[in-house]
N, CA, C and O of each residue as an XYZ file, in Angstrom:
604
protein
N       8.378     28.681    -27.360
C       8.979     27.822    -26.348
C       8.398     28.119    -24.959
O       8.071     27.206    -24.200
N       8.280     29.399    -24.649
C       7.744     29.805    -23.356
C       6.283     29.388    -23.216
O       5.816     29.049    -22.128
N       5.574     29.421    -24.345
C       4.160     29.017    -24.349
C       4.022     27.524    -24.021
O       3.133     27.134    -23.265
N       4.895     26.700    -24.587
C       4.871     25.257    -24.300
C       5.185     24.991    -22.825
O       4.547     24.157    -22.183
N       6.160     25.700    -22.311
C       6.515     25.566    -20.903
C       5.327     25.945    -20.015
O       5.051     25.279    -19.018
N       4.632     27.016    -20.387
C       3.456     27.445    -19.625
C       2.383     26.357    -19.634
O       1.769     26.086    -18.602
N       2.155     25.740    -20.777
C       1.152     24.676    -20.881
C       1.559     23.464    -20.044
O       0.727     22.868    -19.360
N       2.837     23.104    -20.100
C       3.324     21.962    -19.305
C       3.144     22.234    -17.810
O       2.701     21.357    -17.068
N       3.487     23.444    -17.369
C       3.352     23.791    -15.951
C       1.878     23.773    -15.535
O       1.553     23.297    -14.447
N       0.997     24.279    -16.375
C      -0.437     24.264    -16.067
C      -0.952     22.823    -16.000
O      -1.738     22.488    -15.114
N      -0.517     21.975    -16.928
C      -0.924     20.567    -16.893
C      -0.432     19.870    -15.622
O      -1.160     19.083    -15.017
N       0.802     20.166    -15.224
C       1.312     19.616    -13.965
C       0.473     20.100    -12.779
O       0.246     19.355    -11.825
N       0.020     21.345    -12.848
C      -0.855     21.873    -11.799
C      -2.174     21.128    -11.754
O      -2.695     20.851    -10.673
N      -2.721     20.800    -12.917
C      -3.987     20.053    -12.977
C      -3.805     18.640    -12.420
O      -4.655     18.139    -11.684
N      -2.689     18.006    -12.778
C      -2.395     16.671    -12.249
C      -2.247     16.732    -10.731
O      -2.780     15.880    -10.020
N      -1.527     17.732    -10.234
C      -1.340     17.893     -8.792
C      -2.674     18.138     -8.097
O      -2.903     17.633     -6.998
N      -3.544     18.900     -8.721
C      -4.871     19.158     -8.171
C      -5.668     17.857     -8.050
O      -6.270     17.582     -7.012
N      -5.665     17.067     -9.117
C      -6.402     15.794     -9.107
C      -5.836     14.844     -8.049
O      -6.594     14.198     -7.325
N      -4.516     14.759     -7.960
C      -3.907     13.878     -6.971
C      -4.193     14.368     -5.552
O      -4.448     13.564     -4.655
N      -4.150     15.671     -5.352
C      -4.439     16.237     -4.035
C      -5.852     15.925     -3.586
O      -6.076     15.549     -2.436
N      -6.806     16.081     -4.495
C      -8.203     15.757     -4.169
C      -8.330     14.274     -3.842
O      -9.025     13.903     -2.897
N      -7.664     13.432     -4.614
C      -7.697     11.989     -4.363
C      -7.101     11.628     -3.008
O      -7.666     10.812     -2.281
N      -5.973     12.226     -2.667
C      -5.338     11.951     -1.381
C      -6.226     12.409     -0.224
O      -6.397     11.687      0.758
N      -6.786     13.609     -0.345
C      -7.655     14.106      0.721
C      -8.869     13.202      0.872
O      -9.257     12.871      1.992
N      -9.467     12.803     -0.230
C     -10.631     11.917     -0.183
C     -10.274     10.600      0.512
O     -11.004     10.147      1.394
N      -9.157      9.988      0.120
C      -8.748      8.728      0.713
C      -8.440      8.883      2.209
O      -8.835      8.044      3.018
N      -7.742      9.948      2.563
C      -7.400     10.169      3.966
C      -8.629     10.345      4.836
O      -8.753      9.709      5.883
N      -9.537     11.204      4.405
C     -10.748     11.469      5.194
C     -11.653     10.244      5.230
O     -12.166      9.884      6.290
N     -11.851      9.606      4.095
C     -12.729      8.434      4.026
C     -12.210      7.301      4.905
O     -12.980      6.695      5.650
N     -10.929      7.013      4.825
C     -10.364      5.926      5.633
C     -10.335      6.261      7.117
O     -10.518      5.377      7.954
N     -10.109      7.513      7.448
C     -10.156      7.920      8.851
C     -11.565      7.740      9.411
O     -11.739      7.234     10.519
N     -12.560      8.154      8.643
C     -13.955      7.987      9.072
C     -14.318      6.501      9.199
O     -15.013      6.110     10.137
N     -13.856      5.689      8.273
C     -14.117      4.249      8.325
C     -13.489      3.630      9.573
O     -14.121      2.824     10.255
N     -12.266      4.001      9.864
C     -11.575      3.495     11.037
C     -12.302      3.907     12.314
O     -12.500      3.088     13.212
N     -12.700      5.179     12.393
C     -13.421      5.667     13.572
C     -14.750      4.942     13.737
O     -15.118      4.571     14.852
N     -15.470      4.737     12.643
C     -16.760      4.046     12.705
C     -16.590      2.597     13.158
O     -17.369      2.109     13.977
N     -15.589      1.917     12.637
C     -15.333      0.535     13.048
C     -14.937      0.454     14.523
O     -15.272     -0.514     15.206
N     -14.234      1.458     15.005
C     -13.872      1.472     16.419
C     -15.105      1.726     17.286
O     -15.234      1.150     18.366
N     -16.006      2.584     16.818
C     -17.245      2.830     17.566
C     -18.071      1.552     17.687
O     -18.711      1.319     18.713
N     -18.057      0.733     16.651
C     -18.800     -0.534     16.672
C     -18.283     -1.441     17.787
O     -19.054     -2.183     18.396
N     -16.976     -1.382     18.054
C     -16.376     -2.212     19.106
C     -16.766     -1.740     20.511
O     -16.656     -2.497     21.475
N     -17.221     -0.489     20.623
C     -17.690      0.092     21.888
C     -16.644      0.024     23.008
O     -16.957     -0.360     24.135
N     -15.427      0.391     22.692
C     -14.362      0.439     23.698
C     -14.396      1.815     24.345
O     -14.366      2.832     23.653
N     -14.459      1.847     25.678
C     -14.445      3.139     26.362
C     -13.343      3.217     27.417
O     -13.377      4.077     28.297
N     -12.383      2.331     27.325
C     -11.248      2.310     28.236
C     -10.424      3.578     28.054
O     -10.051      3.920     26.933
N     -10.141      4.273     29.146
C      -9.352      5.501     29.067
C     -10.199      6.743     28.872
O      -9.674      7.856     28.876
N     -11.500      6.572     28.703
C     -12.418      7.709     28.562
C     -12.890      8.092     29.968
O     -13.143      7.217     30.796
N     -13.009      9.380     30.236
C     -13.527      9.834     31.530
C     -14.852      9.146     31.823
O     -15.645      8.914     30.910
N     -15.096      8.820     33.077
C     -16.302      8.072     33.465
C     -17.578      8.783     33.034
O     -18.508      8.136     32.552
N     -17.641     10.102     33.199
C     -18.859     10.830     32.821
C     -19.051     10.816     31.311
O     -20.179     10.715     30.829
N     -17.963     10.914     30.569
C     -18.052     10.867     29.102
C     -18.455      9.476     28.633
O     -19.243      9.340     27.697
N     -17.917      8.438     29.281
C     -18.263      7.064     28.915
C     -19.738      6.805     29.182
O     -20.404      6.139     28.389
N     -20.257      7.328     30.299
C     -21.678      7.173     30.607
C     -22.545      7.883     29.574
O     -23.666      7.456     29.297
N     -22.020      8.973     29.002
C     -22.753      9.726     27.983
C     -22.629      9.079     26.601
O     -23.190      9.582     25.627
N     -21.894      7.965     26.516
C     -21.790      7.252     25.251
C     -20.528      7.524     24.460
O     -20.402      7.068     23.324
N     -19.586      8.263     25.041
C     -18.315      8.534     24.355
C     -17.510      7.240     24.265
O     -17.395      6.493     25.237
N     -16.960      6.993     23.085
C     -16.198      5.766     22.843
C     -14.835      6.113     22.269
O     -14.611      7.236     21.818
N     -13.931      5.151     22.287
C     -12.610      5.324     21.688
C     -12.777      5.346     20.173
O     -13.149      4.344     19.563
N     -12.494      6.514     19.568
C     -12.629      6.627     18.115
C     -11.704      7.688     17.515
O     -11.935      8.167     16.405
N     -10.654      8.051     18.259
C      -9.661      8.990     17.745
C      -8.264      8.455     18.050
O      -8.105      7.508     18.820
N      -7.269      9.062     17.445
C      -5.886      8.650     17.661
C      -5.507      8.766     19.125
O      -4.976      7.812     19.694
N      -5.763      9.908     19.751
C      -5.369     10.119     21.141
C      -6.082      9.157     22.089
O      -5.473      8.627     23.018
N      -7.380      8.936     21.849
C      -8.136      8.012     22.702
C      -7.624      6.580     22.541
O      -7.513      5.847     23.524
N      -7.314      6.183     21.315
C      -6.783      4.835     21.069
C      -5.418      4.674     21.735
O      -5.122      3.618     22.294
N      -4.590      5.710     21.678
C      -3.271      5.660     22.315
C      -3.420      5.503     23.823
O      -2.735      4.684     24.436
N      -4.310      6.285     24.421
C      -4.536      6.205     25.869
C      -5.057      4.824     26.266
O      -4.589      4.234     27.240
N      -6.019      4.320     25.514
C      -6.587      2.999     25.812
C      -5.533      1.902     25.660
O      -5.455      1.002     26.496
N      -4.724      1.967     24.603
C      -3.684      0.956     24.378
C      -2.649      0.985     25.499
O      -2.207     -0.061     25.974
N      -2.272      2.181     25.911
C      -1.307      2.289     27.010
C      -1.886      1.716     28.304
O      -1.172      1.078     29.077
N      -3.185      1.945     28.539
C      -3.851      1.406     29.728
C      -3.875     -0.120     29.683
O      -3.582     -0.780     30.680
N      -4.224     -0.677     28.525
C      -4.246     -2.136     28.377
C      -2.844     -2.698     28.602
O      -2.687     -3.741     29.236
N      -1.832     -2.013     28.089
C      -0.448     -2.481     28.269
C      -0.090     -2.531     29.755
O       0.506     -3.503     30.220
N      -0.456     -1.481     30.500
C      -0.182     -1.472     31.937
C      -0.865     -2.641     32.639
O      -0.260     -3.315     33.473
N      -2.128     -2.876     32.295
C      -2.864     -3.980     32.912
C      -2.256     -5.329     32.528
O      -2.120     -6.220     33.367
N      -1.894     -5.468     31.259
C      -1.305     -6.726     30.782
C       0.018     -6.984     31.481
O       0.304     -8.116     31.872
N       0.817     -5.957     31.641
C       2.105     -6.136     32.307
C       1.939     -6.378     33.800
O       2.880     -6.807     34.467
N       0.739     -6.103     34.334
C       0.440     -6.475     35.717
C       0.303     -7.982     35.869
O       0.544     -8.530     36.945
N      -0.085     -8.649     34.786
C      -0.171    -10.113     34.797
C       1.231    -10.700     34.672
O       1.626    -11.572     35.446
N       1.966    -10.214     33.695
C       3.355    -10.636     33.476
C       4.033     -9.559     32.635
O       3.429     -8.993     31.724
N       5.271     -9.292     32.949
C       5.989     -8.224     32.223
C       6.117     -8.556     30.738
O       5.894     -7.699     29.883
N       6.479     -9.807     30.438
C       6.625    -10.232     29.044
C       5.913    -11.568     28.852
O       5.524    -12.233     29.812
N       5.757    -11.934     27.607
C       5.138    -13.209     27.280
C       5.997    -14.356     27.814
O       5.478    -15.356     28.310
N       7.290    -14.200     27.706
C       8.220    -15.220     28.202
C       8.080    -15.392     29.714
O       8.108    -16.509     30.230
N       7.928    -14.255     30.420
C       7.713    -14.333     31.869
C       6.409    -15.060     32.194
O       6.341    -15.828     33.154
N       5.390    -14.816     31.399
C       4.091    -15.461     31.610
C       4.213    -16.978     31.520
O       3.693    -17.706     32.366
N       4.901    -17.439     30.490
C       4.988    -18.880     30.249
C       5.994    -19.568     31.164
O       5.850    -20.753     31.464
N       7.001    -18.842     31.603
C       8.042    -19.397     32.485
C       8.598    -20.710     31.937
O       8.757    -21.679     32.680
N       8.888    -20.738     30.654
C       9.483    -21.913     30.042
C       8.484    -22.991     29.650
O       8.870    -24.000     29.060
N       7.240    -22.802     29.958
C       6.206    -23.781     29.619
C       5.530    -23.370     28.309
O       5.903    -22.372     27.694
N       4.537    -24.150     27.896
C       3.747    -23.837     26.698
C       2.513    -23.063     27.104
O       2.080    -23.122     28.255
N       1.946    -22.335     26.154
C       0.715    -21.596     26.401
C      -0.405    -22.576     26.752
O      -0.583    -23.590     26.077
N      -1.150    -22.273     27.797
C      -2.252    -23.124     28.250
C      -3.545    -22.306     28.214
O      -3.763    -21.480     29.100
N      -4.410    -22.514     27.209
C      -5.637    -21.724     27.096
C      -6.632    -21.969     28.236
O      -7.600    -21.223     28.374
N      -6.408    -22.998     29.049
C      -7.296    -23.226     30.193
C      -6.818    -22.468     31.430
O      -7.534    -22.388     32.428
N      -5.608    -21.912     31.364
C      -5.067    -21.121     32.467
C      -5.620    -19.698     32.342
O      -5.362    -19.036     31.337
N      -6.379    -19.209     33.339
C      -6.980    -17.867     33.249
C      -5.955    -16.751     33.036
O      -6.231    -15.794     32.313
N      -4.788    -16.858     33.649
C      -3.750    -15.835     33.457
C      -3.256    -15.814     32.021
O      -3.081    -14.747     31.434
N      -3.035    -16.985     31.460
C      -2.569    -17.076     30.075
C      -3.634    -16.503     29.136
O      -3.325    -15.744     28.218
N      -4.874    -16.874     29.379
C      -5.972    -16.418     28.526
C      -6.154    -14.906     28.632
O      -6.302    -14.230     27.614
N      -6.144    -14.371     29.849
C      -6.288    -12.918     30.038
C      -5.150    -12.166     29.369
O      -5.367    -11.130     28.742
N      -3.932    -12.689     29.502
C      -2.768    -12.059     28.895
C      -2.918    -12.027     27.372
O      -2.664    -11.002     26.738
N      -3.327    -13.147     26.796
C      -3.481    -13.222     25.339
C      -4.581    -12.282     24.850
O      -4.426    -11.640     23.811
N      -5.679    -12.197     25.578
C      -6.757    -11.295     25.185
C      -6.321     -9.837     25.300
O      -6.638     -9.016     24.440
N      -5.588     -9.522     26.374
C      -5.089     -8.158     26.550
C      -4.105     -7.800     25.441
O      -4.126     -6.684     24.923
N      -3.255     -8.736     25.084
C      -2.291     -8.506     24.014
C      -3.003     -8.250     22.689
O      -2.597     -7.382     21.917
N      -4.050     -8.999     22.434
C      -4.832     -8.827     21.212
C      -5.474     -7.439     21.170
O      -5.400     -6.748     20.154
N      -6.102     -7.036     22.272
C      -6.748     -5.718     22.323
C      -5.712     -4.607     22.210
O      -5.932     -3.614     21.517
N      -4.594     -4.774     22.888
C      -3.518     -3.786     22.823
C      -3.033     -3.604     21.376
O      -2.869     -2.480     20.904
N      -2.808     -4.720     20.691
C      -2.368     -4.644     19.290
C      -3.418     -3.978     18.412
O      -3.075     -3.182     17.537
N      -4.683     -4.288     18.629
C      -5.774     -3.662     17.868
C      -5.748     -2.143     18.048
O      -5.872     -1.388     17.084
N      -5.585     -1.718     19.289
C      -5.601     -0.278     19.570
C      -4.359      0.423     19.003
O      -4.462      1.525     18.463
N      -3.195     -0.210     19.125
C      -1.987      0.399     18.550
C      -2.057      0.418     17.021
O      -1.542      1.340     16.389
N      -2.679     -0.575     16.437
C      -2.878     -0.567     14.986
C      -3.791      0.589     14.582
O      -3.580      1.213     13.541
N      -4.794      0.874     15.394
C      -5.675      2.019     15.131
C      -4.878      3.321     15.219
O      -5.088      4.231     14.416
N      -3.974      3.413     16.181
C      -3.135      4.608     16.302
C      -2.329      4.813     15.024
O      -2.263      5.924     14.497
N      -1.724      3.752     14.534
C      -0.940      3.830     13.298
C      -1.850      4.190     12.118
O      -1.475      4.997     11.268
N      -3.042      3.594     12.066
C      -3.994      3.873     10.988
C      -4.413      5.335     10.971
O      -4.438      5.966      9.915
N      -4.744      5.877     12.150
C      -5.119      7.294     12.220
C      -3.954      8.184     11.818
O      -4.143      9.191     11.136
N      -2.749      7.812     12.241
C      -1.571      8.595     11.853
C      -1.359      8.579     10.351
O      -1.046      9.608      9.752
N      -1.529      7.421      9.746
C      -1.354      7.301      8.299
C      -2.399      8.117      7.541
O      -2.075      8.793      6.565
N      -3.652      8.052      7.991
C      -4.687      8.821      7.289
C      -4.440     10.325      7.434
O      -4.763     11.101      6.534
N      -3.870     10.730      8.560
C      -3.525     12.144      8.740
C      -2.429     12.555      7.761
O      -2.510     13.616      7.142
N      -1.410     11.717      7.624
C      -0.317     12.012      6.694
C      -0.840     12.081      5.258
O      -0.436     12.953      4.489
N      -1.730     11.170      4.904
C      -2.299     11.159      3.552
C      -3.099     12.433      3.300
O      -2.982     13.038      2.235
N      -3.904     12.840      4.268
C      -4.710     14.056      4.117
C      -3.821     15.290      3.994
O      -4.058     16.143      3.139
N      -2.803     15.388      4.839
C      -1.892     16.532      4.787
C      -1.121     16.546      3.466
O      -0.875     17.614      2.906
N      -0.742     15.378      2.969
C      -0.072     15.309      1.662
C      -0.996     15.821      0.566
O      -0.554     16.521     -0.346
N      -2.273     15.476      0.654
C      -3.250     15.959     -0.316
C      -3.384     17.472     -0.275
O      -3.468     18.123     -1.316
N      -3.404     18.027      0.922
C      -3.493     19.488      1.065
C      -2.254     20.137      0.458
O      -2.355     21.153     -0.230
N      -1.088     19.549      0.711
C       0.142     20.074      0.119
C       0.062     20.031     -1.411
O       0.487     20.971     -2.083
N      -0.481     18.946     -1.953
C      -0.611     18.840     -3.406
C      -1.538     19.923     -3.954
O      -1.307     20.428     -5.053
N      -2.574     20.284     -3.215
C      -3.460     21.371     -3.648
C      -2.714     22.709     -3.665
O      -2.888     23.511     -4.583
N      -1.893     22.938     -2.656
C      -1.096     24.167     -2.611
C      -0.134     24.208     -3.801
O       0.024     25.244     -4.446
N       0.504     23.075     -4.082
C       1.412     22.988     -5.235
C       0.635     23.228     -6.528
O       1.126     23.900     -7.434
N      -0.575     22.679     -6.611
C      -1.399     22.868     -7.807
C      -1.701     24.349     -8.027
O      -1.635     24.837     -9.155
N      -2.029     25.052     -6.965
C      -2.305     26.490     -7.080
C      -1.051     27.234     -7.526
O      -1.114     28.110     -8.389
N       0.096     26.878     -6.930
C       1.354     27.538     -7.305
C       1.718     27.250     -8.757
O       2.145     28.149     -9.482
N       1.551     26.008     -9.180
C       1.862     25.665    -10.571
C       0.898     26.359    -11.538
O       1.307     26.841    -12.595
N      -0.376     26.404    -11.167
C      -1.361     27.077    -12.017
C      -1.043     28.555    -12.175
O      -1.102     29.098    -13.279
N      -0.703     29.204    -11.061
C      -0.359     30.635    -11.115
C       0.924     30.854    -11.917
O       1.012     31.798    -12.702
N       1.911     29.991    -11.722
C       3.170     30.108    -12.474
C       2.916     29.887    -13.967
O       3.439     30.621    -14.805
N       2.117     28.882    -14.290
C       1.791     28.618    -15.691
C       1.054     29.783    -16.329
O       1.322     30.144    -17.475
N       0.118     30.372    -15.582
C      -0.626     31.526    -16.114
C       0.312     32.708    -16.338
O       0.200     33.410    -17.344
N       1.241     32.931    -15.402
C       2.200     34.029    -15.562
C       3.110     33.781    -16.756
O       3.400     34.709    -17.510
N       3.562     32.557    -16.939
C       4.402     32.226    -18.101
C       3.622     32.398    -19.399
O       4.172     32.840    -20.407
N       2.355     32.050    -19.371
C       1.514     32.186    -20.557
C       1.374     33.664    -20.932
O       1.430     34.021    -22.108
N       1.194     34.508    -19.929
C       1.113     35.969    -20.195
C       2.427     36.499    -20.745
O       2.438     37.322    -21.661
N       3.542     36.022    -20.180
C       4.848     36.452    -20.676
C       5.066     36.025    -22.130
O       5.686     36.743    -22.915
N       4.549     34.856    -22.470
C       4.711     34.363    -23.828
C       3.934     35.208    -24.824
O       4.341     35.319    -25.980
N       2.843     35.796    -24.410
C       2.029     36.654    -25.281
C       2.734     37.967    -25.620
O       2.575     38.521    -26.708
N       3.531     38.450    -24.637
C       4.195     39.749    -24.837
C       5.376     39.694    -25.759
O       6.014     40.718    -26.005
């Protein structure tokens, strides 16, 4: 009976190991993909002027958060809310204020979505690392149970 339990625990450790590797792979791969896609956009808002001149771009969670907050401040300089912008009228794409507000809102949403994406990939990677730790613990427990079963 103890031998079967040891085998089950070891198998659970192997499953946890495989899932942990998969989670880490997905987290790192998607984070790199997100960063690369952001580099393609060449956004340097919120980056120090000297760093921006050196080619530094928004491609991390913190940089995306800073850039999104900056865009929000600028957008709210046009109008505090969308309702305030329209003042009871309809959106007019020929109105420069309306157009600037809509473009700022779009960029702001893109950057906040990147913040959420980076956060999610971090959680996935950390979950994978936790699964590896669990796999090691299960493997060691299974090996100890297997030794006990022999005695």
